[in-house]
C-alpha positions in Angstrom: -8.3 -7.4 -17.5 -9.3 -6.0 -14.4 -11.4 -2.6 -15.2 -9.2 0.2 -13.2 -5.4 -1.6 -13.6 -6.5 -1.2 -16.9 -7.6 2.7 -16.6 -4.3 3.1 -14.7 -2.0 1.7 -17.4 -3.9 3.4 -20.1 -3.5 6.9 -17.7 0.3 6.2 -17.9 0.2 5.7 -21.7 -2.3 8.5 -22.3 0.2 11.2 -19.9 3.4 9.9 -21.9 1.5 10.4 -25.4 1.2 14.0 -24.4 4.8 14.5 -24.0 5.7 12.4 -26.8 3.3 14.8 -28.9 5.2 17.9 -27.0 8.5 16.5 -26.6 9.7 15.0 -29.6 7.0 15.5 -32.2 7.2 19.2 -31.7 3.2 19.3 -31.6 1.4 22.2 -30.9 -1.1 21.9 -27.7 -3.2 20.7 -27.3 -2.5 17.5 -26.9 -5.0 15.8 -25.5 -8.1 15.3 -26.4 -9.5 14.7 -22.8 -10.1 18.0 -21.4 -9.0 17.0 -17.6 -5.5 16.1 -19.7 -6.3 20.0 -21.5 -6.7 21.8 -18.6 -4.8 21.0 -15.6 -0.8 20.0 -14.6 0.3 16.4 -14.2 4.1 15.6 -13.6 5.1 13.6 -16.3 5.7 9.3 -15.8 8.8 9.5 -16.0 10.8 11.3 -13.2 14.1 12.2 -14.8 11.4 14.0 -17.8 10.3 16.8 -15.1 11.6 20.1 -14.9 12.4 19.8 -11.7 14.4 16.7 -11.0 15.9 17.7 -14.6 17.1 21.1 -12.6 19.0 18.7 -10.6 20.0 16.2 -12.5 22.2 18.0 -15.4 24.6 18.3 -12.5 24.4 14.8 -10.8 26.2 13.9 -14.6 28.8 15.7 -14.8 32.1 13.3 -13.9 33.7 16.1 -12.8 31.7 16.7 -9.0 32.7 14.4 -6.1 29.5 11.9 -4.5 29.6 14.0 -1.8 28.9 17.3 -3.5 26.6 15.7 -6.0 24.6 14.4 -2.5 24.8 17.9 -0.6 22.9 19.3 -3.8 20.7 16.4 -3.9 19.7 16.6 -0.7 19.4 20.9 -0.5 17.0 20.8 -3.7 14.9 18.2 -2.6 14.5 20.1 0.9 13.4 23.2 -0.7 12.3 21.5 -4.4 11.9 25.1 -6.1 14.1 24.5 -8.9 14.3 28.7 -9.4 15.8 29.1 -5.6 18.4 26.8 -6.4 19.4 27.5 -10.1 18.8 31.4 -9.5 19.8 31.7 -5.0 22.8 28.9 -5.3 23.7 29.8 -9.3 23.0 26.4 -9.6 25.6 24.3 -7.7 26.6 24.4 -3.7 29.9 23.4 -2.6 29.3 21.7 0.7 33.4 22.6 1.3 32.8 26.2 1.3 29.0 26.9 2.6 28.2 30.2 4.3 25.1 29.8 5.7 24.8 33.4 7.4 25.3 34.5 3.4 22.8 32.0 2.3 20.3 33.1 5.4 20.9 36.7 4.2 20.1 35.7 0.9 16.9 33.8 1.4 15.7 36.3 3.9 15.9 38.9 0.9 14.4 36.1 -1.6 11.3 35.3 0.6 10.5 39.2 0.8 9.7 39.1 -3.0 8.3 35.3 -3.6 7.8 31.4 -2.6 11.0 29.6 -1.7 9.7 26.3 -1.1 7.1 24.5 -3.7 4.9 23.2 -2.1 4.5 19.6 -3.8 5.2 18.0 -0.5 5.5 18.7 3.1 8.7 18.5 5.2 8.9 18.7 8.8 7.6 21.9 10.9 10.1 20.7 13.5 13.2 22.8 13.9 16.6 21.8 13.8 17.8 24.0 16.2 14.6 25.4 18.2 17.3 28.1 19.8 17.7 30.1 16.4 15.2 31.5 14.5 12.9 28.3 14.9 9.7 29.8 13.0 11.8 30.1 9.9 11.9 26.9 7.7 14.4 28.2 5.5 17.0 28.9 8.1 16.4 25.3 10.1 17.2 24.0 6.3 20.1 26.1 6.3 21.0 25.0 9.8 20.9 21.6 8.9 22.3 21.5 5.4 25.9 22.9 7.8 26.2 20.2 9.9 25.4 17.0 7.5 28.1 18.4 4.8 31.2 17.2 7.3 28.9 13.5 7.6 28.5 12.9 3.7 31.2 10.5 3.8 30.1 8.3 6.2 26.6 8.5 4.7 27.7 7.5 1.4 29.9 4.4 2.7 26.8 3.3 4.3 24.8 3.4 1.3 27.1 1.6 -0.7 27.7 -1.3 1.8 24.0 -1.5 2.9 21.1 -2.7 0.7 19.2 -0.7 -1.1 15.8 -1.1 1.2 17.9 0.3 4.0 19.4 3.2 2.2 15.9 5.1 3.0 16.5 4.6 6.6 20.2 5.5 6.9 18.9 9.1 4.9 16.4 9.2 7.6 18.8 8.8 10.1 21.2 11.1 8.8 19.2 14.2 7.6 17.2 15.9 9.9 13.9 16.9 8.8 13.4 14.1 6.2 11.3 11.6 6.7 10.7 8.3 4.7 8.9 9.5 1.9 11.6 12.5 1.3 14.3 10.1 2.5 12.8 8.3 -0.8 13.5 10.8 -3.4 16.6 12.0 -2.3 18.2 8.1 -2.5 16.2 8.0 -5.9 18.0 11.4 -6.7 21.2 9.4 -5.6 20.5 7.1 -8.3 21.1 9.1 -11.4 24.2 9.9 -10.3 26.4 7.4 -11.1 29.3 7.5 -8.3 26.6 7.4 -5.1 24.9 4.3 -5.0 25.8 1.4 -7.2 21.7 0.4 -7.7 18.3 1.8 -9.3 15.2 2.8 -8.5 14.1 -0.8 -9.3 15.8 -2.0 -5.8 13.6 -0.2 -3.4 9.9 1.3 -2.9 8.4 4.6 -0.8 4.7 4.8 -1.6 3.8 7.9 -0.4 0.7 9.1 0.9 -0.9 10.0 -3.0 0.4 7.0 -4.6 -1.4 4.9 -1.2 -4.4 7.0 -1.8 -4.3 5.6 -6.0 -3.9 1.9 -4.8 -6.7 2.0 -3.0 -8.9 3.6 -5.7 -7.2 1.0 -7.7 -8.1 -2.0 -6.0 -10.8 -1.2 -4.1 -9.9 -1.1 -0.3 -8.2 1.1 2.3 -4.8 -1.4 1.8 -2.2 -1.3 4.6 1.5 0.0 4.3 3.1 -3.2 3.5 -0.6 -4.3 1.3 0.0 -1.2 -0.5 4.0 -1.8 -1.6 3.2 -5.6 -2.9 0.4 -3.9 -4.9 2.6 -1.3 -6.4 5.3 -4.3 -7.4 2.5 -6.4 -8.9 1.3 -3.0 -10.7 4.9 -2.9 -11.7 5.5 -7.3 -13.0 2.3 -6.5 -15.2 3.0 -3.6 -17.1 4.0 -6.1 -20.3 0.9 -7.7 -19.9 -1.3 -4.1 -19.3 0.5 -2.5 -22.5 -0.2 -5.4 -25.3 -3.2 -5.9 -23.8 -3.9 -1.8 -25.0 -2.4 -2.6 -28.1 -4.4 -5.2 -28.8 -7.8 -4.4 -27.6 -7.0 0.0 -27.9 -4.5 0.4 -30.8 -3.0 2.2 -27.8 1.1 1.6 -29.0 3.4 1.9 -25.9 6.2 1.5 -28.1 6.1 4.3 -29.7 5.5 6.8 -27.0 7.9 5.6 -24.3 10.9 7.2 -23.4 14.1 5.9 -25.4 16.9 5.9 -23.2 18.9 3.0 -23.8 20.1 3.5 -20.0 16.9 4.0 -18.9 16.3 0.8 -16.3 14.0 -1.3 -16.3 13.2 0.4 -20.4 11.1 -0.6 -22.2 8.5 -0.1 -19.2 8.4 1.7 -16.2 10.8 1.4 -13.5 9.6 1.1 -9.6 9.1 4.7 -8.7 7.4 5.5 -11.6 5.0 3.5 -11.6 4.6 4.7 -8.0 5.3 8.1 -8.8 1.7 7.0 -11.7 0.0 6.3 -8.9 0.3 9.1 -7.3 -1.1 11.1 -10.4 -3.8 9.1 -11.5 -5.3 9.4 -8.1 -5.7 13.0 -9.2 -6.7 12.3 -12.2 -9.2 9.9 -10.9 -10.7 11.9 -8.6 -11.0 14.7 -10.9 -12.7 12.4 -13.4 -15.2 11.1 -10.8 -16.2 15.0 -10.2 -14.4 15.3 -6.7 -12.9 18.7 -5.6 -9.0 18.6 -6.0 -7.0 21.4 -6.1 -7.3 23.3 -9.2 -3.3 23.4 -11.4 -4.2 24.9 -14.2 -2.3 24.5 -17.0 -1.4 26.4 -19.7 0.2 25.3 -23.1 3.6 27.2 -23.7 4.4 25.9 -27.1 
């Protein structure tokens, strides 16, 4: 098997092994003898297990919430992408029927004086939604956007259900101002967890983000075009069984012993397409550090 492809799947195994030791076996740190894993934070290979996703998905499984309410909260959360903002400021849940822009504007203004209200995990559009009112305040522009989209949610959901999954990303980008392709893909992926928004899973569409694209360039040793990157990502998705069988046979790394034992997870026992995409971004960070390149320091102090 190609050495770089094997390195990618070894990374996936080792990162998942850390989660398994910490969350399932309840072992104390360190959960790896790899200094990079010990000192830097990496997202889980299963997106649903990351703290940020858990912060929103705990509401998405509530059968008493409408599809519109779930999607509204998904959109709001992914724009701020900071769990304490939605948990502490929004009290965990927003109601599109009773969304008071001025009230949230005051509360966010006050919170902004004390701490950041956004995550820096990814960038969102810097263009104002309404240039006539506080155009330089991103949180205000997002609130204005949310206020306008709440009445359009039934139409968006209806179209998402009627169109093929890959078209859903473009639909969200059309409906949700300020959301580019990557953020639209993240919103759609969250929608697949809800049960009553769209009838498909994260295996049915793909958006290769910039970090994942970079990871693919590293693995395949060339600068890939966007269509080629998507093709290569799907190639890695399809070869998981072969790769993990190779790791078990040659290195004794048994994926079955560390994987997330969730019977409802799409593509079990292997990763869904979007989790391959997410893992490519994290592999890119790992490989840069392993190669001695400079990378943004994200020191991780284990919390047992």
